[in-house]
C-alpha positions as protocol buffer text, in pm:
chain_id: "A"
residue {
  index: 1
  type: MET
  ca { x: -1415 y: -4052 z: 1265 }
}
residue {
  index: 2
  type: LYS
  ca { x: -1409 y: -4022 z: 888 }
}
residue {
  index: 3
  type: ILE
  ca { x: -1310 y: -3609 z: 802 }
}
residue {
  index: 4
  type: CYS
  ca { x: -1359 y: -3511 z: 462 }
}
residue {
  index: 5
  type: ILE
  ca { x: -1208 y: -3184 z: 385 }
}
residue {
  index: 6
  type: ALA
  ca { x: -1336 y: -3024 z: 57 }
}
residue {
  index: 7
  type: TYR
  ca { x: -1057 y: -2809 z: -161 }
}
residue {
  index: 8
  type: PRO
  ca { x: -1125 y: -2925 z: -559 }
}
residue {
  index: 9
  type: GLN
  ca { x: -892 y: -2724 z: -753 }
}
residue {
  index: 10
  type: ARG
  ca { x: -529 y: -2577 z: -718 }
}
residue {
  index: 11
  type: LEU
  ca { x: -283 y: -2812 z: -625 }
}
residue {
  index: 12
  type: GLY
  ca { x: -63 y: -2553 z: -392 }
}
residue {
  index: 13
  type: ASP
  ca { x: -384 y: -2455 z: -190 }
}
residue {
  index: 14
  type: ILE
  ca { x: -458 y: -2808 z: -196 }
}
residue {
  index: 15
  type: ILE
  ca { x: -65 y: -2839 z: -99 }
}
residue {
  index: 16
  type: ARG
  ca { x: -115 y: -2545 z: 197 }
}
residue {
  index: 17
  type: ILE
  ca { x: -450 y: -2792 z: 380 }
}
residue {
  index: 18
  type: LEU
  ca { x: -264 y: -3080 z: 423 }
}
residue {
  index: 19
  type: PRO
  ca { x: -148 y: -3019 z: 739 }
}
residue {
  index: 20
  type: ILE
  ca { x: -502 y: -3006 z: 855 }
}
residue {
  index: 21
  type: ALA
  ca { x: -517 y: -3326 z: 727 }
}
residue {
  index: 22
  type: ARG
  ca { x: -188 y: -3435 z: 906 }
}
residue {
  index: 23
  type: HIS
  ca { x: -354 y: -3325 z: 1228 }
}
residue {
  index: 24
  type: PHE
  ca { x: -663 y: -3507 z: 1254 }
}
residue {
  index: 25
  type: ALA
  ca { x: -573 y: -3814 z: 1102 }
}
residue {
  index: 26
  type: ALA
  ca { x: -289 y: -3800 z: 1425 }
}
residue {
  index: 27
  type: ASP
  ca { x: -620 y: -3815 z: 1630 }
}
residue {
  index: 28
  type: GLY
  ca { x: -719 y: -4169 z: 1470 }
}
residue {
  index: 29
  type: ASN
  ca { x: -905 y: -4030 z: 1210 }
}
residue {
  index: 30
  type: ARG
  ca { x: -972 y: -4133 z: 888 }
}
residue {
  index: 31
  type: VAL
  ca { x: -932 y: -3848 z: 646 }
}
residue {
  index: 32
  type: PHE
  ca { x: -1006 y: -3728 z: 277 }
}
residue {
  index: 33
  type: ILE
  ca { x: -970 y: -3463 z: 96 }
}
residue {
  index: 34
  type: GLU
  ca { x: -1179 y: -3398 z: -130 }
}
residue {
  index: 35
  type: CYS
  ca { x: -1005 y: -3252 z: -500 }
}
residue {
  index: 36
  type: LEU
  ca { x: -1020 y: -3335 z: -850 }
}
residue {
  index: 37
  type: PRO
  ca { x: -913 y: -3615 z: -1008 }
}
residue {
  index: 38
  type: GLN
  ca { x: -627 y: -3446 z: -1169 }
}
residue {
  index: 39
  type: TYR
  ca { x: -466 y: -3382 z: -807 }
}
residue {
  index: 40
  type: HIS
  ca { x: -519 y: -3757 z: -669 }
}
residue {
  index: 41
  type: GLU
  ca { x: -162 y: -3865 z: -767 }
}
residue {
  index: 42
  type: PHE
  ca { x: -10 y: -3696 z: -577 }
}
residue {
  index: 43
  type: PHE
  ca { x: -111 y: -3826 z: -244 }
}
residue {
  index: 44
  type: ASP
  ca { x: 134 y: -4092 z: -349 }
}
residue {
  index: 45
  type: CYS
  ca { x: 383 y: -3911 z: -78 }
}
residue {
  index: 46
  type: VAL
  ca { x: 171 y: -3894 z: 201 }
}
residue {
  index: 47
  type: SER
  ca { x: 11 y: -4196 z: 433 }
}
residue {
  index: 48
  type: TYR
  ca { x: -241 y: -3967 z: 698 }
}
residue {
  index: 49
  type: CYS
  ca { x: -485 y: -3885 z: 416 }
}
residue {
  index: 50
  type: VAL
  ca { x: -622 y: -3950 z: 71 }
}
residue {
  index: 51
  type: PRO
  ca { x: -828 y: -3798 z: -244 }
}
residue {
  index: 52
  type: THR
  ca { x: -1159 y: -3859 z: -305 }
}
residue {
  index: 53
  type: LEU
  ca { x: -1418 y: -3700 z: -524 }
}
residue {
  index: 54
  type: LYS
  ca { x: -1720 y: -3461 z: -405 }
}
residue {
  index: 55
  type: ILE
  ca { x: -1978 y: -3751 z: -590 }
}
residue {
  index: 56
  type: GLN
  ca { x: -1885 y: -4048 z: -312 }
}
residue {
  index: 57
  type: ARG
  ca { x: -1913 y: -3823 z: -46 }
}
residue {
  index: 58
  type: PRO
  ca { x: -2305 y: -4024 z: 4 }
}
residue {
  index: 59
  type: PHE
  ca { x: -2090 y: -4347 z: 10 }
}
residue {
  index: 60
  type: TYR
  ca { x: -1878 y: -4276 z: 248 }
}
residue {
  index: 61
  type: GLU
  ca { x: -2129 y: -4069 z: 503 }
}
residue {
  index: 62
  type: PHE
  ca { x: -1866 y: -3884 z: 680 }
}
residue {
  index: 63
  type: ASP
  ca { x: -1851 y: -3756 z: 1041 }
}
residue {
  index: 64
  type: MET
  ca { x: -1775 y: -3418 z: 963 }
}
residue {
  index: 65
  type: VAL
  ca { x: -1719 y: -3189 z: 590 }
}
residue {
  index: 66
  type: LEU
  ca { x: -1484 y: -2842 z: 562 }
}
residue {
  index: 67
  type: ASP
  ca { x: -1554 y: -2704 z: 295 }
}
residue {
  index: 68
  type: LEU
  ca { x: -1175 y: -2447 z: 320 }
}
residue {
  index: 69
  type: GLU
  ca { x: -1209 y: -2390 z: -75 }
}
residue {
  index: 70
  type: ILE
  ca { x: -1184 y: -1943 z: -150 }
}
residue {
  index: 71
  type: TRP
  ca { x: -1247 y: -1888 z: -514 }
}
residue {
  index: 72
  type: PRO
  ca { x: -1530 y: -1848 z: -606 }
}
residue {
  index: 73
  type: ASN
  ca { x: -1791 y: -1862 z: -325 }
}
residue {
  index: 74
  type: ARG
  ca { x: -1558 y: -1684 z: -39 }
}
residue {
  index: 75
  type: PHE
  ca { x: -1338 y: -1447 z: -315 }
}
residue {
  index: 76
  type: ALA
  ca { x: -1505 y: -1155 z: -206 }
}
residue {
  index: 77
  type: ASP
  ca { x: -1483 y: -1210 z: 146 }
}
residue {
  index: 78
  type: PHE
  ca { x: -1111 y: -1329 z: 104 }
}
residue {
  index: 79
  type: VAL
  ca { x: -1054 y: -1007 z: -75 }
}
residue {
  index: 80
  type: ASP
  ca { x: -1167 y: -784 z: 203 }
}
residue {
  index: 81
  type: SER
  ca { x: -1040 y: -939 z: 431 }
}
residue {
  index: 82
  type: GLY
  ca { x: -710 y: -848 z: 341 }
}
residue {
  index: 83
  type: MET
  ca { x: -546 y: -1118 z: 543 }
}
residue {
  index: 84
  type: THR
  ca { x: -342 y: -1359 z: 381 }
}
residue {
  index: 85
  type: TRP
  ca { x: -435 y: -1713 z: 238 }
}
residue {
  index: 86
  type: LEU
  ca { x: -288 y: -1873 z: 535 }
}
residue {
  index: 87
  type: ASP
  ca { x: -451 y: -1680 z: 795 }
}
residue {
  index: 88
  type: TYR
  ca { x: -761 y: -1649 z: 643 }
}
residue {
  index: 89
  type: VAL
  ca { x: -839 y: -2008 z: 540 }
}
residue {
  index: 90
  type: TYR
  ca { x: -676 y: -2179 z: 880 }
}
residue {
  index: 91
  type: GLY
  ca { x: -889 y: -1867 z: 1054 }
}
residue {
  index: 92
  type: THR
  ca { x: -1235 y: -2015 z: 915 }
}
residue {
  index: 93
  type: ASN
  ca { x: -1330 y: -2290 z: 1191 }
}
residue {
  index: 94
  type: PRO
  ca { x: -1161 y: -2263 z: 1527 }
}
residue {
  index: 95
  type: LEU
  ca { x: -1027 y: -2629 z: 1493 }
}
residue {
  index: 96
  type: LEU
  ca { x: -769 y: -2520 z: 1277 }
}
residue {
  index: 97
  type: ALA
  ca { x: -626 y: -2245 z: 1481 }
}
residue {
  index: 98
  type: LYS
  ca { x: -341 y: -2386 z: 1666 }
}
residue {
  index: 99
  type: ILE
  ca { x: -214 y: -2641 z: 1373 }
}
residue {
  index: 100
  type: ASP
  ca { x: 155 y: -2653 z: 1239 }
}
residue {
  index: 101
  type: ARG
  ca { x: 122 y: -2474 z: 846 }
}
residue {
  index: 102
  type: LYS
  ca { x: 401 y: -2647 z: 731 }
}
residue {
  index: 103
  type: PRO
  ca { x: 333 y: -2950 z: 501 }
}
residue {
  index: 104
  type: VAL
  ca { x: 488 y: -3300 z: 555 }
}
residue {
  index: 105
  type: PHE
  ca { x: 536 y: -3550 z: 288 }
}
residue {
  index: 106
  type: ASP
  ca { x: 586 y: -3863 z: 488 }
}
residue {
  index: 107
  type: LEU
  ca { x: 655 y: -4141 z: 194 }
}
residue {
  index: 108
  type: ILE
  ca { x: 905 y: -3846 z: 34 }
}
residue {
  index: 109
  type: ALA
  ca { x: 1180 y: -4074 z: 55 }
}
residue {
  index: 110
  type: ALA
  ca { x: 980 y: -4385 z: -165 }
}
residue {
  index: 111
  type: MET
  ca { x: 994 y: -4074 z: -411 }
}
residue {
  index: 112
  type: PRO
  ca { x: 1242 y: -4079 z: -721 }
}
residue {
  index: 113
  type: SER
  ca { x: 1550 y: -3988 z: -742 }
}
residue {
  index: 114
  type: LEU
  ca { x: 1718 y: -3681 z: -956 }
}
residue {
  index: 115
  type: ALA
  ca { x: 1919 y: -3998 z: -1057 }
}
residue {
  index: 116
  type: ASP
  ca { x: 1590 y: -4195 z: -1143 }
}
residue {
  index: 117
  type: TYR
  ca { x: 1518 y: -3899 z: -1356 }
}
residue {
  index: 118
  type: GLY
  ca { x: 1874 y: -3971 z: -1494 }
}
residue {
  index: 119
  type: LEU
  ca { x: 2037 y: -3634 z: -1331 }
}
residue {
  index: 120
  type: PRO
  ca { x: 2281 y: -3570 z: -1142 }
}
residue {
  index: 121
  type: ALA
  ca { x: 2367 y: -3516 z: -817 }
}
residue {
  index: 122
  type: ASP
  ca { x: 2400 y: -3125 z: -870 }
}
residue {
  index: 123
  type: THR
  ca { x: 2073 y: -3026 z: -1064 }
}
residue {
  index: 124
  type: SER
  ca { x: 1958 y: -2749 z: -1028 }
}
residue {
  index: 125
  type: ILE
  ca { x: 1588 y: -2663 z: -1103 }
}
residue {
  index: 126
  type: PHE
  ca { x: 1449 y: -2366 z: -1244 }
}
residue {
  index: 127
  type: SER
  ca { x: 1018 y: -2323 z: -1210 }
}
residue {
  index: 128
  type: PRO
  ca { x: 920 y: -2044 z: -1408 }
}
residue {
  index: 129
  type: PHE
  ca { x: 583 y: -2170 z: -1486 }
}
residue {
  index: 130
  type: GLY
  ca { x: 250 y: -2096 z: -1299 }
}
residue {
  index: 131
  type: TYR
  ca { x: -97 y: -2007 z: -1347 }
}
residue {
  index: 132
  type: SER
  ca { x: -92 y: -1745 z: -1002 }
}
residue {
  index: 133
  type: GLN
  ca { x: 166 y: -1487 z: -1123 }
}
residue {
  index: 134
  type: LEU
  ca { x: -4 y: -1172 z: -1148 }
}
residue {
  index: 135
  type: ASN
  ca { x: 327 y: -1002 z: -1246 }
}
residue {
  index: 136
  type: ARG
  ca { x: 447 y: -1184 z: -1533 }
}
residue {
  index: 137
  type: TYR
  ca { x: 819 y: -1168 z: -1705 }
}
residue {
  index: 138
  type: THR
  ca { x: 881 y: -1339 z: -2018 }
}
residue {
  index: 139
  type: LEU
  ca { x: 1112 y: -1692 z: -2021 }
}
residue {
  index: 140
  type: LYS
  ca { x: 1420 y: -1537 z: -2078 }
}
residue {
  index: 141
  type: THR
  ca { x: 1455 y: -1236 z: -1806 }
}
residue {
  index: 142
  type: LEU
  ca { x: 1325 y: -1511 z: -1558 }
}
residue {
  index: 143
  type: ALA
  ca { x: 1641 y: -1693 z: -1703 }
}
residue {
  index: 144
  type: GLU
  ca { x: 1846 y: -1434 z: -1706 }
}
residue {
  index: 145
  type: ALA
  ca { x: 1785 y: -1402 z: -1322 }
}
residue {
  index: 146
  type: ALA
  ca { x: 1869 y: -1798 z: -1252 }
}
residue {
  index: 147
  type: ARG
  ca { x: 2145 y: -1786 z: -1421 }
}
residue {
  index: 148
  type: LYS
  ca { x: 2283 y: -1512 z: -1176 }
}
residue {
  index: 149
  type: ARG
  ca { x: 2196 y: -1690 z: -863 }
}
residue {
  index: 150
  type: ILE
  ca { x: 2217 y: -2056 z: -1018 }
}
residue {
  index: 151
  type: PRO
  ca { x: 2606 y: -2158 z: -1066 }
}
residue {
  index: 152
  type: GLY
  ca { x: 2594 y: -2461 z: -1292 }
}
residue {
  index: 153
  type: HIS
  ca { x: 2358 y: -2704 z: -1460 }
}
residue {
  index: 154
  type: PHE
  ca { x: 1992 y: -2646 z: -1443 }
}
residue {
  index: 155
  type: VAL
  ca { x: 1657 y: -2769 z: -1580 }
}
residue {
  index: 156
  type: THR
  ca { x: 1371 y: -2630 z: -1650 }
}
residue {
  index: 157
  type: LEU
  ca { x: 1133 y: -2755 z: -1498 }
}
residue {
  index: 158
  type: ALA
  ca { x: 809 y: -2798 z: -1673 }
}
residue {
  index: 159
  type: ASP
  ca { x: 418 y: -2975 z: -1736 }
}
residue {
  index: 160
  type: PRO
  ca { x: 381 y: -3108 z: -2070 }
}
residue {
  index: 161
  type: ILE
  ca { x: 213 y: -2833 z: -2235 }
}
residue {
  index: 162
  type: HIS
  ca { x: 488 y: -2600 z: -2114 }
}
residue {
  index: 163
  type: ALA
  ca { x: 771 y: -2876 z: -2226 }
}
residue {
  index: 164
  type: ASP
  ca { x: 612 y: -2936 z: -2573 }
}
residue {
  index: 165
  type: ALA
  ca { x: 610 y: -2543 z: -2611 }
}
residue {
  index: 166
  type: LEU
  ca { x: 970 y: -2562 z: -2512 }
}
residue {
  index: 167
  type: LEU
  ca { x: 1037 y: -2840 z: -2739 }
}
residue {
  index: 168
  type: ARG
  ca { x: 910 y: -2667 z: -3047 }
}
residue {
  index: 169
  type: ALA
  ca { x: 1099 y: -2301 z: -2948 }
}
residue {
  index: 170
  type: GLY
  ca { x: 1415 y: -2499 z: -2934 }
}
residue {
  index: 171
  type: ILE
  ca { x: 1508 y: -2577 z: -2630 }
}
residue {
  index: 172
  type: ALA
  ca { x: 1736 y: -2886 z: -2542 }
}
residue {
  index: 173
  type: LYS
  ca { x: 1483 y: -3194 z: -2459 }
}
residue {
  index: 174
  type: GLU
  ca { x: 1787 y: -3320 z: -2208 }
}
residue {
  index: 175
  type: THR
  ca { x: 1723 y: -2976 z: -2038 }
}
residue {
  index: 176
  type: ILE
  ca { x: 1370 y: -2962 z: -1937 }
}
residue {
  index: 177
  type: LEU
  ca { x: 1262 y: -3184 z: -1660 }
}
residue {
  index: 178
  type: THR
  ca { x: 849 y: -3311 z: -1638 }
}
residue {
  index: 179
  type: ALA
  ca { x: 776 y: -3515 z: -1343 }
}
residue {
  index: 180
  type: ARG
  ca { x: 626 y: -3785 z: -1407 }
}
residue {
  index: 181
  type: ARG
  ca { x: 389 y: -3802 z: -1151 }
}
residue {
  index: 182
  type: SER
  ca { x: 324 y: -3470 z: -909 }
}
residue {
  index: 183
  type: SER
  ca { x: 421 y: -3654 z: -589 }
}
residue {
  index: 184
  type: HIS
  ca { x: 775 y: -3684 z: -739 }
}
residue {
  index: 185
  type: LEU
  ca { x: 810 y: -3346 z: -710 }
}
residue {
  index: 186
  type: THR
  ca { x: 848 y: -3306 z: -339 }
}
residue {
  index: 187
  type: ARG
  ca { x: 1232 y: -3471 z: -380 }
}
residue {
  index: 188
  type: LEU
  ca { x: 1330 y: -3429 z: -719 }
}
residue {
  index: 189
  type: LEU
  ca { x: 1283 y: -3001 z: -532 }
}
residue {
  index: 190
  type: ARG
  ca { x: 1418 y: -3118 z: -219 }
}
residue {
  index: 191
  type: ASP
  ca { x: 1739 y: -3240 z: -274 }
}
residue {
  index: 192
  type: ALA
  ca { x: 1858 y: -3074 z: -601 }
}
residue {
  index: 193
  type: LYS
  ca { x: 2147 y: -2846 z: -556 }
}
residue {
  index: 194
  type: ASN
  ca { x: 1924 y: -2505 z: -609 }
}
residue {
  index: 195
  type: VAL
  ca { x: 1595 y: -2428 z: -693 }
}
residue {
  index: 196
  type: PHE
  ca { x: 1434 y: -2081 z: -894 }
}
residue {
  index: 197
  type: THR
  ca { x: 1093 y: -2031 z: -902 }
}
residue {
  index: 198
  type: ILE
  ca { x: 728 y: -1811 z: -974 }
}
residue {
  index: 199
  type: ASN
  ca { x: 431 y: -1858 z: -734 }
}
residue {
  index: 200
  type: SER
  ca { x: 323 y: -2224 z: -769 }
}
residue {
  index: 201
  type: ALA
  ca { x: 297 y: -2524 z: -628 }
}
residue {
  index: 202
  type: PRO
  ca { x: 687 y: -2576 z: -670 }
}
residue {
  index: 203
  type: SER
  ca { x: 768 y: -2271 z: -487 }
}
residue {
  index: 204
  type: ILE
  ca { x: 447 y: -2424 z: -211 }
}
residue {
  index: 205
  type: ILE
  ca { x: 664 y: -2766 z: -174 }
}
residue {
  index: 206
  type: CYS
  ca { x: 1010 y: -2569 z: -177 }
}
residue {
  index: 207
  type: GLY
  ca { x: 921 y: -2404 z: 163 }
}
residue {
  index: 208
  type: ALA
  ca { x: 804 y: -2693 z: 323 }
}
residue {
  index: 209
  type: VAL
  ca { x: 1154 y: -2867 z: 259 }
}
residue {
  index: 210
  type: ARG
  ca { x: 1402 y: -2704 z: 142 }
}
residue {
  index: 211
  type: SER
  ca { x: 1692 y: -2461 z: 400 }
}
residue {
  index: 212
  type: GLU
  ca { x: 1619 y: -2183 z: 88 }
}
residue {
  index: 213
  type: PHE
  ca { x: 1517 y: -2098 z: -242 }
}
residue {
  index: 214
  type: TRP
  ca { x: 1514 y: -1865 z: -487 }
}
residue {
  index: 215
  type: HIS
  ca { x: 1166 y: -1697 z: -515 }
}
residue {
  index: 216
  type: VAL
  ca { x: 981 y: -1451 z: -786 }
}
residue {
  index: 217
  type: LEU
  ca { x: 702 y: -1261 z: -575 }
}
residue {
  index: 218
  type: SER
  ca { x: 339 y: -1320 z: -744 }
}
residue {
  index: 219
  type: GLY
  ca { x: 242 y: -952 z: -704 }
}
residue {
  index: 220
  type: ASP
  ca { x: -9 y: -1031 z: -466 }
}
residue {
  index: 221
  type: ALA
  ca { x: 37 y: -971 z: -104 }
}
residue {
  index: 222
  type: GLN
  ca { x: -248 y: -1208 z: 14 }
}
residue {
  index: 223
  type: ASN
  ca { x: -96 y: -1522 z: -172 }
}
residue {
  index: 224
  type: ASP
  ca { x: 324 y: -1385 z: -104 }
}
residue {
  index: 225
  type: ALA
  ca { x: 294 y: -1512 z: 248 }
}
residue {
  index: 226
  type: ILE
  ca { x: 596 y: -1787 z: 96 }
}
residue {
  index: 227
  type: SER
  ca { x: 797 y: -1998 z: 361 }
}
residue {
  index: 228
  type: PRO
  ca { x: 1107 y: -1813 z: 550 }
}
residue {
  index: 229
  type: ALA
  ca { x: 1388 y: -2011 z: 339 }
}
residue {
  index: 230
  type: SER
  ca { x: 1211 y: -1795 z: 30 }
}
residue {
  index: 231
  type: ARG
  ca { x: 1494 y: -1570 z: -108 }
}
residue {
  index: 232
  type: ILE
  ca { x: 1253 y: -1293 z: -246 }
}
residue {
  index: 233
  type: VAL
  ca { x: 1380 y: -1214 z: -637 }
}
residue {
  index: 234
  type: THR
  ca { x: 1325 y: -864 z: -702 }
}
residue {
  index: 235
  type: PHE
  ca { x: 1316 y: -707 z: -1070 }
}
residue {
  index: 236
  type: ASP
  ca { x: 1398 y: -308 z: -1135 }
}
residue {
  index: 237
  type: ALA
  ca { x: 1048 y: -139 z: -1237 }
}
C-alpha cells in the first residue's frame, strides 16, 4: 500500500508523527508525509518515509490518506478535549492507538557530528528560540538560567533569522550554531554534552535521542507533554 500522512506544517509536530510512518513502513507499506517544502530536508535522517506535497496526491494515487493536522480545522475541538497533543492526534484513528510514540531517526549516524561543525566534543547547546511558547522570557533570562545548569562552554542554537539578530546584537559568531540542514539537529543535539531548550522542535528531538535535557515549559499543558528525559526549568513569578 501507498500511505500518505498529512501534517503540512510545524516541524516539531511533523517529528511527532514519524512513529506513525515507521509503524506502517514496518508492514511493508510505502509511506509519504505531506508537508510544506521547507520541512523536506529533515527527512534526510530517516529511511522509512519520504516527504511529499499535496499537489502530488493525484499522481501517487494513495491507498490511504491520514489527515492528522490540528490547525486550523480541528483546533477548537482539540482545545475543548483537554487532551495532550499526542493523545489527541494518536486518538484520531484506531490504527494509531497502540503505536510507540517515540520518534526514531534511523539514519542519525550519517548526520554531521559536532566535530564536522568545528565544535569540540564537550560542547553544550542552548536553544532559546521557538514559535510555540506561550510563556515568554527574555534571551537574557533564559541564558542566565542555562548558565546555572550547564557548566562550561555552550553555543546558542539559532535559525538564520535569529542568528542574524544575535550577530547584530554583538554576539560572537563562534558562539552561534545554525544547522546547515534541519536533519543535522538530531545528531548535534544527541551528542551535545548538555542541552537547554524551550518548547520547540529541538525539545522534541531531545526527548527522542537524549537521556536528559533541560526544558522550559511553554505554559500550554496540552503541548507540554515532554519526554521523561526532560528536566523541567521553572522561574519565580
